[in-house]
C-alpha positions, -999 to 999 in steps of 0.1 A, spaced: -459 648 758 -454 621 735 -430 623 709 -446 622 678 -427 596 651 -443 584 621 -448 550 615 -455 528 578 -477 553 567 -482 587 592 -484 592 630 -516 572 648 -522 570 684 -549 565 709 -577 591 709 -575 613 742 -546 597 754 -515 606 729 -537 617 700 -550 652 712 -557 684 699 -523 698 711 -504 668 694 -523 672 663 -514 713 661 -479 704 672 -476 679 642 -495 702 618 -470 728 632 -449 707 619 -457 702 580 -462 742 580 -425 745 585 -420 722 563 -436 732 536 -423 769 546 -391 757 542 -396 746 508 -409 778 498 -441 764 491 -461 782 517 -486 800 492 -495 766 472 -515 759 502 -521 724 522 -556 706 512 -567 692 544 -590 663 544 -610 636 576 -625 605 578 -652 589 595 -640 587 630 -651 596 660 -634 631 665 -620 634 627 -637 663 616 -628 687 649 -592 674 644 -590 685 608 -602 720 619 -577 720 646 -552 715 614 -569 739 594 -563 761 623 -527 757 627 -519 756 591 -537 795 590 -518 808 620 -486 801 603 -497 818 573 -499 783 552 -534 784 530 -559 754 545 -579 741 516 -605 724 539 -628 695 528 -665 706 533 -667 667 544 -654 634 549 -632 623 523 -616 588 514 -577 592 515 -571 589 473 -593 612 471 -576 637 491 -546 630 476 -555 631 442 -566 664 448 -530 677 460 -512 674 424 -545 686 405 -548 718 428 -511 722 429 -511 723 465 -482 715 487 -494 683 502 -522 673 522 -531 665 559 -554 634 563 -569 630 600 -575 592 599 -562 562 612 -570 538 579 -579 504 594 -571 508 630 -593 501 657 -619 529 667 -605 542 696 -573 554 674 -570 582 649 -540 596 635 -526 620 607 -513 611 573 -489 638 553 -491 638 516 -464 655 499 -467 674 465 -472 644 443 -501 630 462 -483 596 474 -470 586 505 -443 605 518 -412 589 515 -384 577 543 -365 608 531 -396 639 533 -406 615 564 -370 623 584 -373 661 573 -412 661 585 -399 648 620 -377 673 624 -397 699 621 -422 685 644 -394 678 670 -390 715 666 -425 724 672 -426 698 700 -401 723 716 -411 757 710 -453 746 706 -478 752 679 -503 784 667 -533 783 661 -562 807 643 -595 805 651 -614 789 624 -639 817 618 -609 843 620 -592 820 592 -617 816 568 -627 855 568 -593 860 559 -592 836 531 -563 812 549 -589 787 552 -616 778 523 -636 747 523 -637 731 493 -648 696 478 -626 670 463 -649 643 448 -657 660 418 -624 658 403 -615 627 414 -648 614 400 -640 623 362 -607 609 367 -624 578 379 -637 582 344 -605 585 325 -591 558 345 -618 531 337 -642 529 310 -669 534 329 -695 526 301 -684 489 297 -686 486 334 -720 502 340 -734 483 305 -720 447 321 -751 443 342 -729 432 372 -745 428 404 -723 446 434 -724 446 468 -703 476 483 -694 469 522 -683 506 533 -676 494 568 -687 524 580 -653 545 559 -653 576 541 -657 553 510 -695 553 512 -712 561 481 -686 566 456 -692 536 441 -731 535 438 -723 575 424 -702 564 400 -730 532 385 -758 551 389 -788 545 366 -770 515 349 -775 483 342 -750 473 367 -766 473 402 -750 486 435 -759 475 469 -744 492 498 -745 483 534 -727 502 565 -725 531 544 -738 555 572 -709 570 596 -704 550 628 -673 558 644 -674 527 667 -673 506 635 -695 479 655 -693 444 647 -658 439 639 -626 446 655 -611 477 631 -627 488 598 -606 466 573 -617 446 550 -606 409 558 -624 377 562 -633 380 593 -654 416 590 -668 404 560 -690 378 571 -726 395 565 -715 405 530 -703 371 523 -738 360 534 -755 383 517 -738 374 483 -736 338 487 -777 340 494 -785 372 472 -779 363 434 -751 385 431 -718 388 411 -690 401 435 -687 415 471 -666 452 474 -653 462 506 -631 491 518 -611 503 551 -620 533 568 -604 558 547 -611 539 512 -574 531 502 -579 495 508 -597 468 487 -612 434 499 -631 411 472 -655 386 476 -665 365 447 -698 356 437 -699 326 464 -692 352 490 -659 332 493 -631 360 507 -602 365 481 -571 371 500 -550 406 492 -521 384 471 -549 372 451 -565 407 447 -529 418 434 -519 390 413 -556 396 396 -554 430 387 -519 427 374 -528 397 349 -559 423 339 -533 450 329 -511 425 315 -534 401 293 -566 419 291 -556 455 286 -523 448 270 -500 470 289 -465 469 300 -441 480 328 -424 471 359 -447 461 387 -435 472 420 -446 446 451 -440 454 489 -419 419 500 -453 403 516 -469 402 484 -474 372 462 -446 351 445 -472 347 418 -461 379 402 -431 371 395 -441 343 375 -466 369 360 -434 391 351 -418 361 334 -446 349 315 -456 386 300 -419 402 301 -417 426 326 -396 438 358 -414 426 392 -390 451 419 -395 444 458 -398 471 484 -400 475 523 -441 473 533 -452 507 526 -460 532 502 -435 552 514 -412 529 498 -433 518 466 -446 550 456 -413 566 452 -402 535 435 -431 541 416 -425 572 400 -385 565 392 -397 532 373 -429 548 358 -441 514 372 -473 500 356 -489 494 393 -476 486 431 -494 470 455 -491 457 489 -507 427 509 -529 446 532 -548 454 497 -537 488 489 -527 491 448 -511 520 429 -522 527 393 -499 543 370 -516 576 350 -530 585 387 -512 589 421 -484 570 434 -511 561 460 -533 532 475 -564 538 461 -596 508 470 -622 526 448 -599 528 417 -590 496 422 -624 482 428 -633 497 395 -603 477 376 -615 447 389 -650 455 379 -638 460 345 -619 431 339 -651 414 351 -669 436 322 -643 427 296 -640 394 299 -676 385 311 -659 363 337 -673 358 371 -648 364 400 -637 326 403 -637 322 365 -606 346 367 -594 334 397 -591 304 376 -579 321 350 -549 336 370 -541 301 382 -540 284 346 -509 307 342 -493 306 374 -499 275 395 -524 276 427 -512 296 456 -523 300 489 -518 326 517 -531 337 552 -516 359 579 -518 362 615 -512 393 637 -504 386 672 -506 416 695 -475 424 725 -463 446 748 -452 473 729 -420 479 758 -408 444 748 -404 459 709 -367 456 710 -367 420 726 -385 410 693 -366 430 670 -336 413 689 -350 373 683 -358 384 650 -322 392 642 -312 358 657 -337 337 636 -314 341 608 -296 309 621 -327 284 617 -326 262 589 -358 245 594 -399 258 597 -429 237 599 -410 209 589 -395 228 556 -364 234 545 -349 271 544 -329 276 514 -324 311 518 -335 344 542 -334 380 541 -338 412 566 -353 434 538 -384 443 564 -386 424 595 -373 388 583 -384 365 553 -374 329 553 -379 310 517 -382 272 510 -384 255 477 -425 263 472 -431 292 497 -424 318 517 -429 327 553 -421 366 571 -420 380 604 -423 416 608 -433 442 637 -464 463 624 -455 501 619 -487 514 630 -499 491 658 -479 472 687 -486 437 665 -463 409 653 -473 401 621 -468 366 605 -474 364 568 -466 326 547 -474 320 514 -469 284 497 -487 254 469 -511 243 499 -535 254 524 -514 226 546 -483 241 544 -491 278 549 -506 266 581 -478 250 592 -453 279 586 -472 304 601 -473 280 634 -437 270 629 -427 307 627 -449 315 659 -435 290 680 -398 299 672 -409 333 686 -426 319 715 -458 332 706 
C-alpha cells in the first residue's frame, strides 16, 4: 500500500498503480473523518470529476465512501471544471469538495483535490490535518456504501453546479460588453472539463466562439499532457494565425489554468498574462488592493505595484499559499507561473474560465487586440522575457537534488551573470541586476523545474542553461 501524500494541490498518482479505488476510498475516508472532526458532516461534501480515464467511477467511489461515513455527497451529474466545483462549496454551504482530477498531468495520472469550506486550495495547515486522518484510514481501512443504496437513502444526491457558476460569471464580468464587441475567439479545450463553457456564455452574440478539442478523450492525443503551453497549442496557433481570428484561449484538463494566443497565433507566456490581467484591473477597471504572486511569477508585477501604489505579496508555489493570503489581505487578485489566477469577489482559487473572460473584457473595453495590449503593458514596465524547462528525474534521487539545491546558495555566477542575492522560499532563486532564475522540485510530478525571467531572450536562455549545468542536468 502506498502512503497517500498531498503535493502542491492534492494527491496524484498513476492510474491502476497507486491511484486505485482502494486508495481513493482511503483518501476520502480521511476527508470524511476530517469534516466530522469539525462537526460539519451534515453540511455535506461536493464531489466533482474531470474527463480523465475512470474519473466518473472514482467520483462514485468517493461518494460511496462519504455516504458510508454518514457524510452526504453532492455528486456532480457530469464532468465539471475544478473552479465550477470549488465555487459550489461556499455557494451551497458545503463542508468542502472532493475533485477527481490530475489537472495538467499526463493521461496516465489521476488525482484527488480537496477544497475546504471557502472553495479554494487547502492551506498547509489543513493539508497537514487531513493527512493525519488519511494515515489513520490507511491503518484502519475505509468503508463504502453501494451507490444505489446511498442514492435511495439520500446520502448521495446528484447535482449540477454549472448554472450557479454561470450566473457568477455574469456578476464578475460585463458579459454584454464582451458579447457586443464582435471578438472572434478560438477556444482549445484540450479534451478537458472546460469544454463548452465559453461558447455557452457568449452564444447568440456579436462575438463568435469556435471551439476545438472539445470532445472527451482521456488519452489527450497530440500532447504530452493537457497543459496550455506553446508546445501543446500548435494547432490552435495555426488556426488563429490563418483564420481571421482575434485571440486564442486554452484551458488545462480541469480548466483552472489559462493559456492565451494573440491574433497572430503567438503564445503569451503565463507571466505576461498575469501582468496583463493585473494591468486591466488596475488601469482600466481602476480597482485597488494587494496582489499576491508566487515566487516564480514576474517582476513586472513589482513595477505595476509601484506605478499604481498597491502592495505586491510573494508566496511559495501553489494556491495552498496564495489562496489563504489572498483571503487574509482581501487581495485584488492572486496568481502563479502555472497560469492559474484568482480574483477578489469570487473564490480564492484559480479559475481559467473567469481569467479568459476578464482577458476578453480587457480587449472589449479598450478596443485593442492582444498584441496591442502587450505593447500597452511594455510601455509601462519595459520588455521582459521568460521561459521554463522541466527536466524529468528519478524520484528516488529527490534527496540528492534537494541537497544540491541547498549547496547552490554558494554560487556567485550563473550563465555569465553575477548573482546579487538568493533566497530559499521555495527551492532556490538567484537574482541578478536585471532578472532571476529559480530551480525547484515539482510538487506534483518527478520533475526539476527551472524558471528564468530577464530583459532579453538571450539572457533567459543563458540562465536556464547555466542553472541546468550547475545541477548536472
